[in-house]
LUMKE-129998 format. One line per field, with one value per residue (C-alpha): y negated, x, z negated; residue number from 1; residue in one letter. Coordinates in Angstrom, 3 decimals. Each point is the difference from the previous one (the first is absolute). Example, Ala and Ser with C-alpha at 12.3 -4.5 7.8 and 13.67 -1.06 7.14 Angstrom:
v = 4.500 | -3.440 .
u = 12.300 | 1.370 .
w = -7.800 | 0.660 .
num = 1 | 2 .
residu = a | s .
//
This chain:
v = 0.037 | -3.736 | -2.889 | -3.827 | -3.161 | -2.638 | -3.627 | -1.964 | -3.115 | -3.209 | -1.412 | -3.497 | 2.119 | -0.630 | -3.347 | -1.933 | 2.572 | 2.261 | -1.505 | 1.428 | 0.133 | 1.950 | 1.898 | 0.584 | 3.382 | -1.332 | -2.148 | 1.252 | -0.076 | 3.122 | 2.446 | 3.842 | 2.709 | 0.901 | -3.095 | -2.663 | -2.970 | 0.215 | -1.672 | 1.431 | -0.605 | 2.340 | 1.638 | 0.797 | 1.401 | 2.004 | 1.466 | 0.330 | 1.818 | 2.545 | 0.664 | 1.280 | 1.930 | 1.577 | -1.402 | -3.126 | 2.446 | 0.704 | -3.841 | -3.087 | -3.251 | -1.752 | -3.797 | -2.773 | -0.779 | -3.483 | 2.459 | 2.100 | -2.481 | -0.180 | 3.568 | 0.426 | -1.955 | 1.703 | 3.709 | -0.264 | 4.486 | -0.573 | 1.152 | -2.659 | 0.604 | -3.375 | -1.790 | -2.295 | -1.878 | -0.220 | 2.654 | 1.687 | 3.523 | 2.311 | -1.091 | -0.080 | 3.492 | 1.121 | -1.363 | 1.399 | 3.173 | -0.643 | -0.919 | 3.292 | 2.107 | -1.887 | -1.542 | 2.819 | 2.737 | 0.752 | 2.630 | -0.592 | 2.748 | -1.902 | -1.998 | -3.641 | -1.858 | -3.849 | -2.531 | -3.269 | -2.023 | -2.212 | 2.603 | -0.359 | 3.368 | 2.798 | 2.211 | 2.911 | -1.227 | 0.681 | 3.554 | 0.607 | -0.664 | 3.167 | 1.647 | -1.842 | 2.431 | 2.749 | -1.714 | -0.241 | 3.376 | 1.331 | -2.318 | -0.018 | -3.981 | -2.511 | -2.193 | 0.610 | -2.739 | -1.326 | -1.586 | -1.577 | 0.727 | -3.737 | -1.832 | -2.195 | -0.922 | -2.416 | -2.090 | -0.519 | 3.859 | 1.870 | 3.711 | 3.015 | 2.185 | 3.887 | 2.428 | 1.579 | 2.619 | 0.554 | 1.002 | 2.186 | 2.101 | -0.208 | 1.372 | 2.732 | 2.360 | 1.946 | -0.407 | -3.792 | -0.121 | 1.601 | -2.520 | -2.852 | 1.167 | 0.238 | -3.492 | -0.982 | -1.517 | -2.217 | -2.123 | 0.254 | -3.952 | -0.780 | -3.780 | -3.308 | -2.970 | -2.924 | -2.795 | 0.158 | -2.145 | 1.004 | 1.254 | 2.484 | 1.113 | 0.882 | 2.051 | 1.562 | 1.541 | 1.220 | 2.123 | 0.865 | -2.604 | -0.205 | -3.680 | 0.466 | -0.007 | -0.245 | 3.184 | 1.979 | 3.992 | 0.989 | 2.143 | -1.953 | 2.078 | -1.769 | -3.512 | 0.488 | 1.192 | -3.332 | -1.633 | 0.963 | -1.938 | -2.959 | 0.986 | 0.268 | 3.245 | 1.748 | -1.501 | -2.573 | -2.105 | 0.087 | -1.073 | -2.868 | -0.719 | -0.230 | -1.328 | -2.862 | 1.267 | 2.053 | -1.352 | -1.022 | 2.801 | 1.281 | 3.731 | -0.096 | -0.551 | 1.917 | 3.534 | -0.192 | -0.931 | 2.804 | 2.601 | 3.006 | 0.412 | -1.595 | 1.518 | -1.979 | 0.828 | -2.150 | -2.060 | -0.572 | -2.158 | -3.936 | -1.420 | -3.645 | -1.948 | -2.891 | -2.437 | -2.639 | -2.677 | 1.462 | 3.422 | -0.784 | -1.779 | 2.722 | 2.374 | -2.700 | 1.049 | -3.473 | -3.410 | -2.194 | 0.444 | -2.874 | -3.196 | 0.620 | -1.444 | 1.016 | -1.782 | 2.555 | -1.144 | 1.538 | 3.234 | 2.964 | -2.544 | 0.719 | -2.366 | 1.086 | -3.038 | 0.347 | -3.888 | -1.260 | -2.535 | 1.347 | 0.611 | -0.608 | 1.597 | -1.230 | 1.762 | 1.843 | 2.946 | 2.135 | -1.751 | 1.111 | -2.728 | 0.584 | -2.216 | 0.122 | -1.191 | -0.043 | -1.086 | -0.257 | 2.317 | -0.349 | 2.204 | 1.574 | 3.777 | 0.688 | -2.524 | 1.319 | 2.505 | -2.648 | -1.767 | 1.357 | -1.768 | -2.698 | -0.511 | 1.101 | -3.205 | -0.837 | 1.195 | -0.902 | 1.535 | 1.938 | -1.503 | 2.778 | 3.255 | 2.987 | 1.779 | 3.393 | -1.988 | -2.832 | -2.422 | -3.639 | -2.980 | -3.510 | -2.420 | -2.934 | -0.796 | -3.044 | -1.606 | 0.170 | 1.168 | 0.267 | -1.520 | 2.995 | 0.723 | 2.670 | 0.653 | 3.682 | 1.851 | 3.536 | 2.717 | 2.993 | 2.867 | 1.146 | 2.512 | -1.124 | -1.976 | -1.694 | 1.134 | -1.304 | -3.238 | -3.122 | -2.726 | -2.070 | -2.952 | -1.064 | -0.797 | 1.294 | -1.411 | 2.435 | -1.060 | 2.803 | -0.337 | 3.626 | 3.385 | 0.535 | 1.358 | 0.486 | -1.741 | 0.540 | -2.289 | 0.194 | 3.377 | -2.526 | 1.673 | -2.899 | 0.184 | -1.873 | -0.791 | -2.770 | -3.369 | 1.129 | -2.019 | 1.228 | -0.760 | 2.559 | -1.234 | 0.927 | 2.947 | 0.795 | 4.181 | 0.227 | 2.737 | -0.177 | 3.026 | -0.537 | 0.756 | -0.794 | -1.360 | -2.991 | -3.395 | -2.671 | -2.992 | 0.518 | -3.473 | 0.899 | -2.888 | -0.367 | 1.458 | 3.100 | 1.092 | 3.220 | 3.035 | -1.192 | 0.014 | 2.615 | 2.253 | 3.125 | 2.506 | 2.139 | 0.732 | 2.091 | -1.975 | 2.433 | -0.540 | -3.864 | -0.438 | -2.679 | -1.924 | -1.583 | -0.453 | -4.318 .
u = 0.222 | 1.228 | -1.075 | -0.521 | -0.514 | -2.080 | 1.219 | -0.364 | -2.362 | 0.795 | -3.348 | -0.436 | -2.673 | 2.852 | 0.915 | 2.324 | 2.486 | -1.218 | 0.816 | 1.984 | 3.293 | -1.636 | -3.071 | -1.418 | 0.947 | 3.977 | -1.148 | 1.760 | -3.497 | -1.101 | 1.692 | 1.923 | -2.615 | 2.558 | 1.479 | -3.101 | 2.422 | 2.156 | -1.556 | 0.254 | -1.500 | -2.805 | 2.307 | 2.730 | -2.954 | -1.497 | 3.585 | 0.984 | -2.907 | 0.633 | 3.189 | -0.914 | -2.647 | 3.098 | -1.780 | 2.707 | 2.354 | -2.561 | -1.485 | 0.873 | -1.946 | -1.425 | 0.339 | 0.598 | 3.394 | 0.266 | -0.830 | 3.378 | 2.045 | -2.414 | -0.706 | 3.860 | 0.430 | -2.679 | 0.507 | 3.396 | -0.037 | -3.575 | -0.085 | -1.829 | -2.260 | 0.359 | -3.475 | 0.924 | -3.266 | -2.818 | -2.456 | -3.187 | 0.920 | -0.555 | 2.807 | 1.622 | -0.390 | 0.929 | 3.396 | 0.710 | -0.962 | 2.128 | 2.716 | -0.019 | 0.035 | 3.598 | 1.555 | -0.964 | -0.433 | -3.461 | -2.112 | -3.564 | -1.402 | 1.175 | -2.321 | 0.286 | -1.856 | -0.544 | -0.465 | -0.055 | 2.499 | -1.904 | -2.479 | 0.552 | -0.837 | 1.635 | 2.897 | -2.756 | -0.973 | 3.178 | -0.199 | -3.290 | 1.710 | 1.820 | -3.477 | -1.538 | 1.676 | -1.605 | -3.512 | 0.716 | 0.543 | -2.442 | -2.913 | 0.599 | -0.106 | 2.033 | 0.912 | 0.688 | -1.031 | 0.188 | -3.270 | 0.514 | -3.277 | -1.545 | 0.489 | -2.707 | -2.277 | 3.022 | -1.106 | 3.802 | 0.816 | -0.933 | -2.158 | -0.360 | -2.669 | -0.363 | -2.089 | -1.850 | -1.749 | 3.465 | 1.730 | -2.687 | -0.110 | 3.973 | 0.851 | -2.996 | 2.412 | 1.626 | 3.662 | -0.736 | -1.872 | 3.851 | 1.914 | -1.791 | -0.118 | 4.014 | 0.522 | -2.014 | -2.823 | 0.348 | -2.929 | -1.448 | -0.299 | -2.611 | 0.524 | 1.474 | -1.719 | 2.652 | -0.691 | -3.453 | -1.802 | -0.576 | -3.550 | 1.479 | 3.004 | -2.325 | -2.051 | 3.160 | 1.390 | -3.107 | 0.498 | 3.326 | 2.059 | 3.708 | 2.204 | 1.814 | 4.027 | 0.935 | 2.123 | -0.075 | 1.932 | 0.101 | 2.023 | 3.047 | -0.484 | -3.848 | 0.909 | 2.620 | -1.717 | -2.378 | 3.170 | -0.812 | -3.058 | 2.175 | 2.311 | 2.386 | 2.505 | 0.418 | 2.677 | 1.300 | 1.971 | -2.869 | -2.582 | 1.856 | 0.874 | -3.329 | -1.737 | -0.896 | -2.204 | -2.007 | -3.430 | -0.634 | -2.187 | -0.214 | 0.518 | -3.966 | -1.553 | 2.986 | -0.133 | -2.190 | -3.315 | 0.575 | 0.879 | -2.595 | 0.813 | 1.737 | 1.153 | 1.101 | 1.522 | -1.889 | 2.577 | -1.278 | 2.400 | 0.738 | -0.099 | -0.043 | 0.773 | 2.307 | -1.444 | -0.900 | 1.008 | -2.930 | 1.256 | 3.794 | -0.134 | -1.701 | 2.919 | 3.005 | 1.418 | -0.222 | -1.819 | 2.569 | 3.307 | 2.176 | 0.430 | -4.415 | -0.908 | -4.312 | -1.556 | -1.795 | -3.241 | 0.934 | -1.986 | 0.154 | 2.484 | 3.530 | 2.455 | 2.914 | 2.558 | 2.404 | 1.202 | 2.915 | -2.848 | -1.879 | -3.288 | -2.456 | -3.589 | -2.696 | -3.445 | -0.173 | -2.645 | 0.078 | 2.760 | 3.127 | 2.357 | 2.783 | 3.084 | 2.465 | 2.096 | -2.835 | -2.915 | -1.990 | -3.292 | -2.482 | -2.797 | -2.681 | 0.226 | -3.455 | 0.966 | 3.566 | -1.969 | -0.073 | 3.277 | 1.486 | -2.645 | 0.410 | 3.547 | 0.181 | 0.296 | 3.488 | 2.906 | 3.110 | 3.371 | 0.860 | 1.559 | 1.763 | 1.473 | 1.322 | 2.416 | 2.242 | 2.803 | -1.361 | -2.815 | -0.716 | -1.436 | -1.422 | 0.305 | -0.437 | -0.584 | -0.714 | 1.451 | -1.051 | 1.527 | 3.816 | -0.396 | -1.786 | 1.605 | -0.512 | 1.621 | -0.769 | 1.658 | 1.588 | 0.990 | 2.179 | 0.045 | 3.365 | 1.796 | -2.940 | 0.580 | -2.229 | 0.944 | 2.148 | -1.431 | -0.430 | -2.306 | -0.436 | -2.472 | 1.459 | 3.100 | 0.245 | 1.673 | 0.346 | 0.689 | 1.115 | -2.072 | 1.177 | 1.784 | 2.967 | -0.632 | 2.248 | -1.357 | 1.360 | -0.286 | 0.973 | 2.603 | 1.035 | -0.202 | -0.909 | -0.183 | -3.507 | 0.243 | -2.486 | 0.651 | 0.925 | -1.551 | 0.875 | -2.091 | -0.655 | -0.625 | -2.594 | 0.836 | 3.116 | -0.304 | -0.246 | -1.011 | 0.502 | 0.295 | -0.336 | 2.855 | -2.087 | -3.892 | 0.456 | -2.243 | 0.426 | -1.846 | -0.357 | -0.982 | -1.537 | 0.672 | -1.262 | -2.440 | -1.502 | -0.362 | 0.215 | -0.529 | -0.812 | 3.502 | 2.060 | 1.771 | 1.389 | 3.032 | 0.527 | -1.209 | 3.044 | 2.781 | 2.383 | -0.658 | 1.239 | 3.161 | 2.335 | 2.950 | 1.060 | -0.557 | -0.747 .
w = -0.282 | 1.120 | -1.552 | 1.720 | -1.890 | 2.054 | -1.257 | 2.360 | 0.420 | -0.958 | -1.385 | -2.171 | -2.863 | -2.867 | 1.775 | -1.516 | -0.316 | 2.639 | 3.583 | 3.426 | -1.831 | -3.017 | 0.000 | -2.645 | -0.559 | -0.739 | -2.408 | -3.298 | -1.875 | -1.916 | -1.789 | 0.019 | -0.884 | -2.453 | -1.695 | -0.021 | -0.520 | 3.166 | 2.287 | 3.266 | 3.788 | 1.345 | 2.071 | -2.123 | -2.521 | 2.335 | 1.461 | -3.734 | -0.232 | 3.350 | -1.549 | -3.596 | 1.992 | 1.860 | 3.683 | 1.150 | 1.829 | 2.764 | -0.062 | 1.825 | 0.067 | 2.961 | 0.311 | 2.327 | 1.319 | -1.981 | -3.383 | 0.601 | -2.115 | -3.368 | 0.297 | -0.146 | -2.925 | -2.091 | 0.987 | 1.703 | 0.552 | 2.065 | 3.576 | 1.830 | 3.555 | 1.173 | 2.005 | 2.224 | 0.253 | -2.208 | 0.877 | -1.795 | -1.507 | 2.192 | 1.706 | -2.766 | -0.973 | 3.058 | 0.331 | -3.776 | 1.603 | 2.704 | -2.333 | -2.418 | 3.098 | 1.894 | -2.885 | -3.167 | 2.326 | -1.319 | 2.357 | 1.561 | -1.614 | -3.663 | -1.628 | -1.011 | -3.375 | 0.870 | -2.773 | -0.782 | -2.314 | -1.624 | -2.164 | -3.768 | -1.773 | -1.638 | 0.482 | -0.149 | 3.168 | 2.298 | -1.451 | 2.400 | 2.871 | 0.638 | -0.479 | 3.579 | 2.014 | -1.520 | -0.038 | 3.727 | 0.459 | -1.859 | 0.766 | 3.864 | -0.345 | 2.581 | -2.746 | -3.887 | -1.988 | -3.858 | -1.879 | -3.124 | -2.447 | -0.587 | -3.099 | 0.564 | 3.272 | 1.242 | 3.316 | 1.281 | 1.004 | 2.541 | -0.833 | 1.152 | -0.043 | 0.199 | 1.224 | -2.183 | 2.534 | 1.880 | -2.868 | -1.013 | 3.107 | 0.259 | -3.459 | 0.017 | 1.214 | -2.805 | 0.998 | 0.526 | -3.583 | -1.254 | 2.193 | -1.287 | -3.880 | 0.754 | 1.296 | -3.162 | 2.820 | 2.848 | 2.159 | 3.096 | 1.413 | 2.096 | 0.241 | -1.489 | -1.235 | 0.252 | -3.567 | -0.462 | -2.468 | -3.635 | 0.712 | 2.902 | -1.877 | -3.081 | 2.048 | 2.125 | -3.824 | -0.277 | 2.976 | -0.994 | 2.390 | -1.226 | 0.554 | 3.301 | -0.625 | 3.259 | 0.218 | 3.035 | 0.810 | 3.675 | 1.770 | 1.117 | 3.770 | 0.303 | -0.360 | 2.673 | 2.233 | 0.577 | 0.651 | 3.926 | -0.095 | 0.056 | 2.740 | -2.700 | -0.539 | -3.693 | -0.946 | -2.683 | 2.582 | 2.362 | -1.788 | -1.927 | 3.677 | 0.960 | -3.213 | 1.176 | 2.438 | -2.310 | -0.999 | -3.652 | -1.090 | -3.692 | -0.639 | -1.099 | 2.916 | 2.165 | -1.642 | -3.488 | 1.886 | 3.099 | -2.752 | -0.117 | -3.527 | -3.230 | -3.145 | -3.297 | -2.919 | -3.278 | -2.229 | -3.616 | -1.411 | 0.457 | 3.235 | 1.336 | 2.831 | -1.110 | 2.950 | -2.255 | -2.091 | -2.266 | 0.129 | -0.222 | -3.153 | -1.757 | 0.434 | -1.029 | -3.311 | -1.622 | 0.896 | 1.080 | 2.288 | 0.303 | -1.735 | -1.065 | -3.808 | -0.641 | -2.838 | -2.639 | 1.281 | 3.801 | 0.661 | 2.805 | 1.668 | 1.499 | 1.207 | 2.578 | 0.340 | 2.835 | -0.558 | -1.950 | -1.651 | -3.133 | 0.453 | -3.135 | -0.028 | -2.561 | -0.674 | 3.050 | 0.595 | 2.454 | 2.032 | 2.228 | 0.605 | 1.957 | 1.333 | 2.599 | 2.406 | 2.545 | -2.149 | -2.689 | -0.577 | -3.102 | 0.238 | -1.850 | 0.042 | 1.661 | 2.509 | 1.305 | 3.013 | 2.506 | -1.044 | 3.768 | 2.118 | -2.109 | 0.792 | 3.313 | 1.716 | -1.872 | 2.204 | -1.724 | 0.160 | -3.169 | -2.648 | -1.454 | 1.729 | -1.434 | 1.824 | -0.591 | -0.538 | -2.135 | 0.110 | 1.282 | -0.769 | 1.879 | -2.416 | 2.886 | 3.530 | 1.765 | 3.468 | 3.791 | 3.601 | -0.695 | -3.877 | -1.396 | -3.322 | -2.041 | -3.540 | -1.969 | -2.780 | 0.957 | -2.148 | 0.949 | -2.426 | -0.881 | 2.650 | 2.575 | 3.304 | 2.726 | 3.736 | 2.531 | 1.537 | 1.930 | 0.674 | 3.201 | -0.765 | -3.943 | -2.350 | -3.703 | -3.335 | -2.474 | -3.688 | -2.043 | -3.486 | -1.742 | -0.202 | 3.155 | 3.359 | 3.601 | 2.734 | 3.528 | 2.389 | 3.644 | -1.202 | -2.839 | -3.793 | -2.672 | -3.443 | -1.287 | -3.724 | -1.847 | 1.314 | 3.333 | 3.091 | 3.172 | 3.591 | 2.602 | 3.143 | 3.059 | 1.902 | -2.926 | -1.398 | -3.251 | -2.661 | -4.048 | -2.563 | -4.146 | -1.780 | -2.853 | -0.268 | 2.219 | 0.680 | 1.990 | 2.243 | 3.233 | 1.949 | 3.315 | 2.829 | 3.150 | 2.400 | -1.537 | -3.666 | -2.736 | 2.660 | 3.168 | 1.269 | -0.912 | 2.361 | -1.889 | 0.904 | -2.452 | -3.506 | -0.904 | -1.823 | 0.947 | 3.962 | -0.349 | 1.425 | -2.293 | 1.669 | -3.296 | -4.160 | -0.761 .
num = 1 | 2 | 3 | 4 | 5 | 6 | 7 | 8 | 9 | 10 | 11 | 12 | 13 | 14 | 15 | 16 | 17 | 18 | 19 | 20 | 21 | 22 | 23 | 24 | 25 | 26 | 27 | 28 | 29 | 30 | 31 | 32 | 33 | 34 | 35 | 36 | 37 | 38 | 39 | 40 | 41 | 42 | 43 | 44 | 45 | 46 | 47 | 48 | 49 | 50 | 51 | 52 | 53 | 54 | 55 | 56 | 57 | 58 | 59 | 60 | 61 | 62 | 63 | 64 | 65 | 66 | 67 | 68 | 69 | 70 | 71 | 72 | 73 | 74 | 75 | 76 | 77 | 78 | 79 | 80 | 81 | 82 | 83 | 84 | 85 | 86 | 87 | 88 | 89 | 90 | 91 | 92 | 93 | 94 | 95 | 96 | 97 | 98 | 99 | 100 | 101 | 102 | 103 | 104 | 105 | 106 | 107 | 108 | 109 | 110 | 111 | 112 | 113 | 114 | 115 | 116 | 117 | 118 | 119 | 120 | 121 | 122 | 123 | 124 | 125 | 126 | 127 | 128 | 129 | 130 | 131 | 132 | 133 | 134 | 135 | 136 | 137 | 138 | 139 | 140 | 141 | 142 | 143 | 144 | 145 | 146 | 147 | 148 | 149 | 150 | 151 | 152 | 153 | 154 | 155 | 156 | 157 | 158 | 159 | 160 | 161 | 162 | 163 | 164 | 165 | 166 | 167 | 168 | 169 | 170 | 171 | 172 | 173 | 174 | 175 | 176 | 177 | 178 | 179 | 180 | 181 | 182 | 183 | 184 | 185 | 186 | 187 | 188 | 189 | 190 | 191 | 192 | 193 | 194 | 195 | 196 | 197 | 198 | 199 | 200 | 201 | 202 | 203 | 204 | 205 | 206 | 207 | 208 | 209 | 210 | 211 | 212 | 213 | 214 | 215 | 216 | 217 | 218 | 219 | 220 | 221 | 222 | 223 | 224 | 225 | 226 | 227 | 228 | 229 | 230 | 231 | 232 | 233 | 234 | 235 | 236 | 237 | 238 | 239 | 240 | 241 | 242 | 243 | 244 | 245 | 246 | 247 | 248 | 249 | 250 | 251 | 252 | 253 | 254 | 255 | 256 | 257 | 258 | 259 | 260 | 261 | 262 | 263 | 264 | 265 | 266 | 267 | 268 | 269 | 270 | 271 | 272 | 273 | 274 | 275 | 276 | 277 | 278 | 279 | 280 | 281 | 282 | 283 | 284 | 285 | 286 | 287 | 288 | 289 | 290 | 291 | 292 | 293 | 294 | 295 | 296 | 297 | 298 | 299 | 300 | 301 | 302 | 303 | 304 | 305 | 306 | 307 | 308 | 309 | 310 | 311 | 312 | 313 | 314 | 315 | 316 | 317 | 318 | 319 | 320 | 321 | 322 | 323 | 324 | 325 | 326 | 327 | 328 | 329 | 330 | 331 | 332 | 333 | 334 | 335 | 336 | 337 | 338 | 339 | 340 | 341 | 342 | 343 | 344 | 345 | 346 | 347 | 348 | 349 | 350 | 351 | 352 | 353 | 354 | 355 | 356 | 357 | 358 | 359 | 360 | 361 | 362 | 363 | 364 | 365 | 366 | 367 | 368 | 369 | 370 | 371 | 372 | 373 | 374 | 375 | 376 | 377 | 378 | 379 | 380 | 381 | 382 | 383 | 384 | 385 | 386 | 387 | 388 | 389 | 390 | 391 | 392 | 393 | 394 | 395 | 396 | 397 | 398 | 399 | 400 | 401 | 402 | 403 | 404 | 405 | 406 | 407 | 408 | 409 | 410 | 411 | 412 | 413 | 414 | 415 | 416 | 417 | 418 | 419 | 420 | 421 | 422 | 423 | 424 | 425 | 426 | 427 | 428 | 429 | 430 | 431 | 432 | 433 | 434 | 435 | 436 | 437 | 438 | 439 | 440 | 441 | 442 | 443 | 444 | 445 | 446 | 447 | 448 | 449 | 450 | 451 | 452 | 453 | 454 | 455 | 456 | 457 | 458 | 459 | 460 | 461 | 462 | 463 | 464 | 465 | 466 | 467 | 468 | 469 | 470 .
residu = m | y | y | v | l | l | s | g | g | s | g | k | r | l | w | p | l | s | n | e | a | r | p | k | q | y | l | k | l | v | n | h | e | s | n | s | m | e | r | c | s | m | v | q | r | v | w | q | q | m | k | e | a | g | l | s | s | g | t | i | i | t | a | g | d | n | q | e | e | l | i | k | s | q | l | r | e | a | r | i | a | l | e | p | a | a | r | d | t | f | p | a | i | l | l | s | c | a | y | l | k | d | v | l | g | a | a | k | e | d | y | v | t | i | l | p | v | d | s | y | t | q | d | s | f | f | k | l | l | p | r | l | e | e | v | v | r | l | s | g | a | e | v | g | l | i | g | a | r | p | s | y | p | a | s | k | y | g | y | m | i | p | d | p | q | e | e | e | k | f | f | s | e | s | d | r | a | e | e | r | q | q | l | k | a | f | r | l | i | s | r | f | v | e | k | p | e | e | k | e | a | q | e | l | i | g | q | g | a | l | w | n | c | g | v | f | c | v | k | i | g | s | i | l | s | q | a | g | e | f | g | l | e | e | t | y | e | a | i | r | k | g | y | n | s | l | p | s | i | s | f | d | y | q | v | l | e | k | a | h | r | l | a | a | l | e | y | h | g | f | w | k | d | l | g | t | w | s | a | m | a | e | q | m | s | t | n | t | q | g | r | v | l | l | d | e | h | c | r | n | t | q | v | i | n | e | l | d | y | p | v | v | a | a | g | l | k | n | i | v | v | v | a | s | q | d | g | i | l | v | a | d | k | n | h | t | e | g | l | k | q | l | v | q | d | f | h | a | n | p | r | f | e | e | r | r | w | g | t | l | q | t | l | d | e | n | g | e | g | e | n | k | v | l | t | r | k | i | k | i | y | e | g | m | n | s | s | y | h | h | h | e | k | r | n | e | l | w | t | v | l | k | g | e | a | d | l | i | l | e | g | n | k | i | r | l | i | p | g | k | v | i | c | i | r | k | g | q | r | h | a | v | k | a | l | k | d | f | e | y | i | e | t | h | i | g | e | s | q | g | n | e | d | i | h | r | f | t | f | k | w | d | e | i | g | l | s | q | i | l .
//
């Protein structure tokens, strides 16, 4: 059995922290299952749970090209299938299956289970995953699913509805009744209902409905065989190359709706989709993060502050406050589900980014044309390095604040220490490697700013030629 963690998407449901450069699944706001006081991201938490369940060796992460740096900064050991463009879940799963076959050596007869990285659940959930292959085989289903038993009539989740008549017919045979006992019960699913109103949700629960956890178990070959429908060969290279030609189709539409039989394992533990600030706040180990002071009259209120300025809250009830470089949110927890639509017209460049080698924080930007100026603080972790690259439309001025690093500038190695100032001209090839945790102020002056004008040669430090040491 192989496993795919779908980690695409760059929505704004957790604005102002989540954006194109730092989607919600990489925000370090949740807690490890085994240590409730240690903060981690959703993808780190799920990866650790897969690891503790003994499943990580056969697991990959599928995400956009622009998320590779971020994933490597949090999970250096992860293997990543990279999407060249934003498409829906079916193209992502098709690409994942091709990666498993070509890179990990999976056979078409092998099974793969796909699951999202933004579910908050217990370790026991992951112990169910290996059983899905057996459920698919015994039930004759095309897809195996996991449904969580609802704890309340939620209107924010999708529901899967069992088919009692089909189940009675299927399990009426004595050998299958024995199989049912052996598997501790699986359900045959007839249909899905997406985000019903609370009253309808209560009725569905009365019919034995389960929350849809977004988990799918299928045979790798059955997915790869559909590549031909879109004129593509069943290889990772071919699907990546032709990815832009694939339509944005969900796995539900392309596969689930066409399936003749679906079988689901029932999960009885805690499960939650952390898609809103209200849901996220409930999983925080403390009511505050950053420089925050809550007075004694605050109730059911969480404040997250990424700024250097203090935030003081007095007498707030049922409120979430989030302050970051990209904006400030103050919201009643009962009104956080519509946040994505509320801020959809905000298109400012992200002011904070994480990379595998460190972080970037925008401090100021102004000017026009050839006189654009961008100032940002850059941190590089000890032992890490940037790519060897150059810029065509800007000069850069570096001022070292902290630590020690080597700069390679046009084949010359220069030692950087606090107080050192250096100018990098347009077209000059350069890279930097931190000998100790390293911080500097980088000012861009010219027609381009930020990441739009980077022409890379290599990320490997040992491949960069040196002519002398200054």
